[in-house]
N, C-alpha and C positions, 0 to 999 in steps of 0.2 A: 504494500500500500504506500501512498504518498507519506512523506515524513510529516510527523505531527507538527502542527503550527504553521504549515506552509500552504498558501493558497494553491488550489489545484490549477495548474496551467491548462490552457485550451490547446489541444493537440489536433492538428489537421493531418490525416493520413491520406496520401496521394497514391492511388494504385490503379492500374489499367484493368484489373480484373478482381472479382470477388465471388464467392459462392453463396453467401447469405449475409444478412445483417440482423442483429438481435432485435427482438421486440422492444419497442420504446424509442427507437432511433428515428421514427418518422413514419408517416402514412405509406403503406405499400412497400416498406423497406424489405419485407420478406420476399418480394417478387423480383428483387434486383439481383439476378444471377447471371454472371458472365465469366466463364472459366475457359482458360486455355491450358493451364498446368498447375503446378504446385503453388505458385504465387497466389492464386485465387483462394486456395484453402488456408494458406498461412495468413493472408490478409483478413479473412473472415474470422479465423481463430483468434488473432491478436485483437481485433476490434471487439469481439465478443467478450474476451477476458478483461480488456481495459474497461469496457462499459460495465461489466459485472462488478468490477472493483471500484466503480464510482468515478472513473476519470471523465473529464470534460472532453470527450473524443468526438471529432467530426471526420467524415469521410468524403472524399471526392473521387468520382470515376466518370468515364464517358457515359453519355445517355444512349445506350444501345437499345433503342425503342423496340426493334424487332425481337431481340433476345429477351427484353423485359416484358414482351407480350402487350405492348401498348399499341392500340389500333391507330395507325397513322391517319386513317380517314376521319378520325375524330379531332384532329388537331385544332380545328376552329371552334369546337364545341365548348360550352361553358364548363362541362364536366371535366374536360382535360385541363382547362385553364385553372380550375380549382385544384386539380390533382397536382399540377406543377407548382402552384403556390404553396400547397402543403409541404411539398418536398423542399422548396427553397427555405421554408421556415423551420425545417427540422435539422437534424444533424447530418443529413445526407445532401450532398451538393453535386448535381449532375452537370457535367460539361456539355454544352449544347453545340452541335455542329451537324450539318446534313451528312457528313461523311460517316458518322456513327449510326445514323437512324436506320439504315437498311442493312446493316452488317449482320451476317450469320455467325461470324467468329470474331474473337477479340483481335487476332492478328491476321490481316489479309494475306493470302498467298502471293499477292502482287507487291513487290518491294516498294514501289513508288506510293501505292495507296496506303500501305502500312506506315510509311514515313509521314505522309500527309496527315494521317490520323494522329500520330504522335504529336506533330506540331499543333494541330487543332486542340488537342487535349491540353497541352502546356500553355497555349495561348489563353484558353478560358481560365485555367487555374491562376495564371499570373495576372491577367487583366481584370477578372471578375470575382473569382472565388476567394482568393486570399484577401482582397479588400473587404469582401462581405463578411468572412469569418473572423478576420483579425486575430490569427492564431498567435500564441506565445511560442509555439514550436511547430515545425513542419517535418513530417516523416515521409520521405520519397522512396520509391521502389523501382529499381531497374531502369534500363536505358530510356524507356518511354517517358520518364520524368527527369531525365538528365540535365535539362536546362534550368529547372526550378531552383536547385541549390545555389546557382550563381545569382539569381535574382534575390533569393532569400538573404544571401550574404550582403548584397547591395542594400537591402532593406533593414539589415540588422536583426533578422529573425533567425535564431538557431535552427539548423537543419541537419537531420540525420538522414543518411543515404544508405539504404540496404541493398547489397548486391546478392541477388538470388541466382543469377546465371551469368556466365561470361559471354555476353552477346552485346554488340554495339552497332551503331549506325553513324554515318557522318554526312554533313552537308555544310554549305557556306552560310555566313552571316546574312548574305543577300537573300538566300532562300528562306531563312528563318524570318527575316523582317518582312518578306513578301507575304508571309502567312499571318501577319498582324502582331508579331512580337517585337517590341522595341528593344532589340538586343544591344543597341548602342548604349543603353543604360547600364548594362552589366557585362559587356564584352570582355573586359579584362579578367573576369572570374571564370572564363571558359577555357577549355583545353583544345589546342589547335594541332594540326598536322605538323606544323613547324613553328618555331618561336615567332610570334607576331612582332613586327616593327612598330606598327600603329594600326589604328582602326581602319583607315582608308585603304592601306595597301593589302590588308588581310580580308576585307569585306567580301570580295568576289572570288578570291583565289586560294584561300587558306582554310580548308575544311575544319569544322568543329566536330570533335568526337563526343557523342552523347554520354555514353557510360563513363568514360574517363573524366568528362566534365563534372558529372555528379560526384565522383570520387574526389576530384581536385577541389571542388568548391564546397562540398559538404563540411560542416564543422566537425562532424564525427561520422564514421562509416562502420558498417558491420557486415560480415558475411553470416551465413546461416549455419555455420559450425566453426568452432575454434581451430580444428586441424586443417580445414580447407583454407582458412586465412593464412595459417602458417605455411602451408604448401605453396601458396601464391607468393608470399613474401620471400620464401627461400628459392623461388623460381624452379619448382619441381615439375611443372606442367608445360610442355612445349606448345600447347594449344592456346595458352593465355597470351594475348598480344603484349609486346614489351611495354607499351605506354601504360596499360592497365596494371601490369606487374609493378612498374616503377612508382606509379602514384599510390598504389595500395601499400607498397613497402614504406613510402615516405610517411603516409598517415600512421602506419603501425609504429614506426620508430619515433614518431612525434607523440605517441601515446593517445592517438585519436582513432583507434580501430580496435574492434573486438569481434569475437564470434559468439553468436547466440543461437543455440539449437532451436529449431522449430519443434512443434509438438503436434501429435494427432488431434483431430477434432474429437470432441467429447462423445460423439455418436459412435466412434470406433471403439466400442466396449461391448464385449459379449453379454454383459448383464442387461443392456438396454437396446442392443442392435435390432432394429425392426425387421431386418432382412433375414434373420436366422430362424430356421424352423424350430430350433430349441435353444433358448438362451441359457447361459451358464456363467459361473464365476470361478475363481480359483478354488472355491470350496467343493465344487462338484464338476470340475472340468472333464473328468474321465468320461462320464456318461454324456455330457454335453458335446464334447468333441466327437464321440462315437456317432451320435445322431447326425451331426452335421457332416461327418465324413461320408456316411451313407448317402445323404442328400447330394453331396458334391459328386460322388461317383456315379450316381444315377443320372444327374444332369449332364455330365460330361462324357458319358458313354464308357467310363472306366469299369473294370470288373468290380462288382460290389463285394468288398472284403474288409471286415472291420479290423483285421490284423495287418493289412497292407500299409507300409510306410509311404506317405505321400510328400513329395517335394513340390511346392507351389512356386511358379514364376508369376509375380504380380505386376512387374514394371514393363513399360513399353519396350518393344523388341528393337532397340536401337544399337547397332553394333559399334557406333562411334563412342558411346558412353557406357551402355549398360552391360556389355560383356556377353550378349546372347550367343555370339559365335563360339565362345568357350564352351557353353553347354552343348551346342550343336556338335562340336568336335568329339565330345565324350558321351553323347546321349546313348548311343547303342551300347557302348562299353559299360556304363554305369547300370543300365537296366539289365544287361546280361550278367554282370557280376553278382547282382542281387536278385536274380530271377527266382530263386527258391524262396526268397523273402517276399516275393510278389511286389517289389518296389514299383511305384507309379509316379509319373510326372504330370502335373496339371499346369498348363500354360494358359493363363487368362490375360491376354494382352494383345494389342494391335502393333503392327510394325512390319518392316520389310522381311523379317526372318520367319514370319508365320508359315509361308509355303515351304520353307526349308525344313522346319520341324514336322510339318504334315507329311512331306515326302519321305523323311527318315522313318517315321512311324509306319507309313504304308509300305515302303520297300521291305522292311523287316517284319511286316505283319504284326505290329505291336500296338495297334489302335486301342486295345483294351488296357494297355500299360502306359501309353503316351497319348494325351488328349490336348488339343489346341482349340481354344474358343476366343471369339472377340471379347474385348473388355466390356463388362457391364458392372455397375456398382453393386447390384445384388449378388451376382455370381462371385465377384471378387470378395465380398464380405463372407460368403459361405465358404469360399476357398480358404481364407484366413482361419475360419473356425474349424474346418474339416481337415486341413493339412497338419502334418507333424513338423515340417521344416519349410522355410521359404528361402529362395535363392536371390541374391543381389550381388553378383560378382562385378560391380561397376569398375571401369577403368579409373574414373574419378567421380566424386559425389559431393556436391556442395553441402548437402545435408542428408536428404533421403528421409522419407516417412515410413515406407513399408517395413523396414527392419524394426521400427518402434511399434508399429501397429501389430506386427506379428507377435511381439512379446505380450501385448494385451490379451491376445487370443490363445496364448500358450503354444504358439507356433515359432520354433526357435530359428533364428536367422543364420544363414551361411553366406558370408560376405567376404569381399576383398578388403584388405586392410588399408583403407584410404579415406580421407575427408571425414564427413559426418558418420560414416560407417565405423571408423576408428573410435569416434567419440561416444558411440552408443552401443557397441558390441564388444564385450570382453570374452576371452576364451573360457569356456566352461571347464571347471576343474574336474579331476577324475571322480571325486566323490559327489560332485554336483552341488557343493556348498557355496561356490563362488562362480562368477561369470554368468553369461546369458546366451552364448552362441558359439559359432565356429568361424574363425578367420584364417585366411591364407594371405601370404605376403607377396609371392611372385605372381604377377598378372599373366597367367597362361592357363591352358586347359589342364595341365597336370596339377597346378595349384588348386583349381576348383575341384578336381577329382579327389585330391587328398582331403579337402575340407568336407566333401560329401561323405567320404568314407569315415571321417571322424564323427559325423552326425549319425551314421549308421552304427558305429561302435557304441554311441550313447543309446541308440534305439534298442540295442541288444543287452543293455544293462538291466539288472533286476528292477522290478517295479518299485521296490523300497528305496532305490537310488533315483530312478527317473521321476516318479511322481512328486516327491518333495522338492526336487529341483525345479520342475515346471511350475509348481504352486508358488515357490519363492519368486521365480522370474515374473510371473503374472502379478504378484503383489507389488514387487519393487517397481515394475513398469508404471503402475498407476501413480506412484509418488514421484518418480524420477522424470517421466516424460508427460507433463501435463501443461495445459495452457496457462494456468496461474503462475507456474514457475517461469515460463517464457515471458509472460506479460510483466512480471516483476523485474525481470532482467532488463526489459526495455524501459520500464519506469525508472530504474536506477540510472540508465544512460540519459534519459530525458532530464532528470534532476541535475546530474553532473554537468550537462550541457547548459542548462539554464543558469547555473552559477557563474560560468565563465563570461557570457555576454554582459551580465550585471556588473562584473568587475571591470570589464572594458569600458562600459558606459560611464562608470564613476570617474574615469580619468579624463573624460572629455570636458 
């Protein structure tokens, strides 16, 4: 909570996507759902936790009318004008521009359109929403908000910039100003392709980097896990552009950067999960998981067998990051090695490797042991509840949520030792008294194979070892990975940031 005796500051969270908003934040706030990835879940979870803790939190996001199920044909009606008025008087502030109104997705597949949407969003936040809200602190997220920290610095408003993904875009000052943003006001706080000599010579020919500008201008930055921040600072990932690495390292060494782990949404809990055919807790997980395993096997076409160990793949099938090619390389081998154990693989994910996994299963006639389904929220939840282990052999991972969600459901993670996976998964001890999963260090198929074999070794342990270990892991996950812990970490940063500008102002 906020420190006693201190007035609660007004915090404006700027995000291009969100999954839900808590009741009480404004009319129809529960209908404002726009999701492309994990940022939407994290934004929703943080806002909900801050609101629950009594923070004066405001949110701004683009007005995706089509995704918000607002009938565009009623734009001129009194009803919609009342609706918009209610929203503007609430804690929810929608950025208005035609480019958002007909969008089916948060990020267009067309690069130019995606870029124009980002500029329209930032224009509305800078020109209209910040003056309306008059926040004490601004919290921005990822490249689509990368210009706002520069303006916030110009206005003397502390700004936290959170890096969820290493993705950026560039354009010139001329293009920014052409979209209605008076960048001449804060051009010196932006990051350019080369060192600018002055505003005039850079305006049309020296591109601005959005993500790096957010890092450069933010008063404080954070990544979504401590280890991923350290990996960037130490230049361990060759995919991180050098300008991002250098600016993040500069912030870190100045004491203005930290890592804060995300946390699963509160609905990811087998005690309350509405998707599960049988709810359960750490007290009765044996019967609960058995019932959900049966449901999972039936839905995915796997052999119905209560004693079959199931490995769940819950993340998108992206070979650049998620390591699905490692599983493809050993898939036949691991199923064959544990054929007598009737080992099963359940893949509930979309991505380019779907047909590869299906082809492997068909070629070896293993469809009753290897099943691949498109992602759905319901099936994924049943997967977490019914599986014994979950696979996340990511090459890199800024944070990751599935490895934490799995622990809530008593499904132990098998992960590569990197980023947020390192911060949330410790090696399970022989007697099961410490640790919560299985990690491998070398990013290759043999490393994953070894970790899966370690998981199977645990599966063969006596029940008096396995059951207490799973019970402990489920209990500890609830206290370790939860939204209130995450929200309090952000509140601590907010308060430390608010102290510094006050000291600066006192010198003027």
